[in-house]
N, C-alpha and C positions, 0 to 999 in steps of 0.2 A: 743464385744468390749473388747479388751484386756488393762487392765491397769498395769503399771509398778509398781512394789512394790519399796517402799523406803527402804533404808538401815536402816533408823531409825524409829522404830515403832511410829505410831500416840499415843500421850500421852495427849489428851486434859484434861482440868480441868473442874469441875463442875461450875465454875465461868465463863469459857469461853463458855460453853454451853448454861447458862443463856443468856449471852451476845449475843451470836447467835440468840437464839430464841427471843430475844427482837427485834433484827435487822429484823428478819424474820416477825414477828408480825407488826411491824411498816410498812412493805411494802407489806405485803400478799394481800391486796385488791386493791393494784395498778396494773393495767396492764403495763406489760412491765417494771417492776421492778427488774426483774433478776440481771441486772447490779449493782444496789447499793448495793442489798444484798450480791453478791460476794465481793464487794470491802470492805463492812463491815465485812465480814467474814474473808477477807484477813488481815485486821486490828487487828481483833481479835487474829488470830492465826499465823499470819505471813506468810502463805501460804495455799494453798487450797488443803488439802489431800482429798482423795476419800471419807472417812468417812464424812467428812463435805460437800462436793458436793452432797452424798447420803441424808442427812438430808435435804439439801436445795431443793433438787428436789422433796423428798416427801411432805415436808411441803409447796412448793410454787406450787405444783401441776403440774409438768413439768417433762418430761422424762429426766433420768440423762444424757442422751446422749447429750440434748441441753445445760444442766449446763457444762459439760464437754468439748463441742465444744466450749462455750464463754470462759471458763478458758483457753483452750489451744490456741485459737484465738489471744487473746489480750496480748501483752507482759508486761502488768503491773501485771499480774497475774502469781504466780509461784505454781507449783505441789509439788515442793520440799521444805523441811525446809531450812533455813539457819543457818549454824553454829554460834558459839559463835564469831567465827573469820571468816568474809565473804571475800574471796580472789576474787579480780576481775584481770584479766589478759586483758591488752589492746592488741587488736588484729587490731587496725587501722592502716594505711598505714605505717605512720613512725615507729611504734613499730614492726609491721610485718617485714618491709624489715631490721630491725636492730636486728632481732632474736628472737621476741617474741614467735614464735613456739618452740624454744628450751627452753625457760623459763616455757611455759605451760606444756611441755614434762617433764622437771625435777619435776615441782609442782606435776604432777600426778603421777610420780615415787615415790616421797617421801610421799605423802598422800595416795597413792592407790585407787584415785577416778577419774573419769571423769569429764568433765565440766557438772555442773548441778547436780552434787554429793555432798554428804556431808560425812564425815567420820563416821564411826559407833559409836564413842563416842559423836558425835555432835558438836565438838570442831571447826572444819573447814569445809566450804563449798567453792566451786571452781566454777567459772564462766569465760567464756569469753566474752569481750564486745566489742564494736566497738570502743571507743574513751574515754580516761579519761581526755584529754584536757592537757597534760604534754608531748606534742611532742618532745619538747628540751631534754627531758630526756629518750626518748626512747631507749630501751623497758622499760615499766613501768607496775607495779602492785600496786593494793592497798589493804591493809589488814584492813579492816574498814575505818578509816579515815588516816590512815598511807600510805603515798607514798614512793615507793622505785623504783629509776630510775637508768637508765644504767646498766642494768642486763646483765648477761652473761649467767645466770643458775647455775654457781657455787656458788653463795651466796644463793641460797634457803634454803639449811640446817640450815644455820646460821640465817637466817632471820625467819624460822618457829621457831627455838629454843626459839626465844624471847616470843614467844606466848604460 
């Protein structure tokens, strides 16, 4: 099985590791408790790096492939860290037909990353999503909780400069 290396190296803390082992120990004796352990691990780290998945597999006595399979099957889990500024590009129908593809392309050019990626400094992460719920402002992006609408792609540099 081949795992894709993340642009930002894993840097868990001792405190996070203690919290992970507490979650594992709480569920270790419960059959079928892999899901709550993964949910707890994601709450602790913000994502599920392969290093954390390996610890979970070893401690829970299950194959790493099973842990990885669950982590990649359910959309609630992320294998990639999120940047300080999480950028979501709406690719829903209204946004898509009004040029969201060009907006996404400009973000990729400016940041040097693909959707699902994070800049090497950990500042920005980029993802495309199905709908933000601001169809009247299409095309739309969100940076954390800030919404930017009626974009053409030309504004991307100025928007990113704010962060």
